[in-house]
C-alpha positions, -999 to +999 in steps of 0.1 A: +000+000+000+015+034-010+014+065+011-014+077-011-036+046-005-049+048+030-079+029+043-111+049+049-114+044+086-148+057+100-154+034+130-130+013+150-139-014+175-118-014+206-116-045+227-103-040+263-106-047+300-134-036+323-111-041+354-104-010+375-074-026+392-049-025+364-017-004+362-020+033+353+001+028+322-028+008+307-053+036+314-029+061+299-027+041+267-065+036+266-072+073+270-046+082+244-062+058+219-096+074+225-082+109+219-064+099+187-094+083+172-117+113+181-091+137+167-093+119+134-131+118+134-132+081+139-161+067+159-152+043+187-172+011+189-169-008+222-187-029+247-203+001+265-188-006+299-188+021+325-156+011+342-120+001+334-102+007+302-135+005+283-147+036+301-113+053+298-114+050+260-150+062+258-145+092+281-113+103+264-129+101+229-160+120+241-139+147+258-120+152+226-152+157+207-155+122+193-184+098+191-188+064+208-212+036+201-215+011+229-229-024+222-240-043+252-263-073+260-295-066+278-285-086+309-256-062+315-279-032+311-301-047+337-271-049+360-263-012+354-230-020+338-235+003+308-219+037+303-247+063+304-230+091+285-222+075+252-233+090+218-252+058+211-261+027+230-270-005+211-286-033+232-284-068+220-300-101+232-268-120+236-230-118+238-228-135+204-250-108+188-229-081+206-197-093+191-212-097+156-226-062+157-193-047+170-175-063+140-202-053+115-200-016+126-163-013+123-136-006+097-109-020+120-102-034+154-077-024+181-072-048+210-060-034+243-049-055+272-076-074+290-087-107+305-105-137+291-133-117+274-108-095+255-086-124+245-116-143+233-128-113+212-093-109+197-090-146+188-125-147+174-119-117+151-086-132+140-104-164+131-131-145+112-104-128+092-087-161+085-120-173+071-124-141+050-154-130+071-137-099+083-113-080+060-103-049+080-071-043+100-067-060+134-041-042+156-029-056+189-018-026+211+009-044+231+013-020+260+041-031+284+045-063+263+011-075+277+004-096+246+039-111+242+028-146+252-002-148+230+016-133+200+043-160+206+016-186+207+001-174+174+035-176+158+041-211+172+008-221+156+022-208+122+056-224+128+040-258+136+016-256+106-016-252+125-019-220+105-005-210+071+025-185+069+001-160+052-021-160+083+007-143+103-003-111+085-038-112+098-029-091+128-005-062+134+013-054+166+018-018+179+038-006+208+020+028+212-015+042+205+000+064+178+015+034+160-018+014+164-039+042+148-014+045+119-016+008+113-054+011+109-048+033+079-019+015+063-026-023+068-040-036+034-075-050+035-076-088+036-081-106+004-112-128+008-098-152-017-078-165+013-109-186+021-094-213+000-064-212+023-084-215+055-080-252+055-044-261+062 
């Protein structure tokens, strides 16, 4: 992709933790990502959580004049877990529907550090891209080397032929929010003809 050919990024799904106990460096990176996306007029799509890194991304984006669409299942709304100040709240019936809608609404994904839910979302969207069901950039924001182990595991899957060598380009790894945002614009869209390569 040449410098003139940049992806049209209008909405980005951000996967991240809802924990409030994580180190300040993770909150700093989350806020910076929200600011950067807002400054570029990119809508944030996330899980609508009112705490943790999810809230940090949302609040920073909104404070910078951006827009945030939160997607959350009804049982979480009933628990009062949703952010009440977002631009738009989309309520789904299930977690599966939530993840599908978050993908459908986006031109790219950024995964921030998180627990099982975040890791599951990241691995699922990588799988969808491998199958040609998602064509947009997937960027892992590897703050403090948080994702080193899972990135190593993914490369081992390639090395030991559980995945094809081409599949290693499904995801990109960024060290900073600035680098992550740039990768959204410069990572080539996935060629859906790779479906024939999905079977090893």
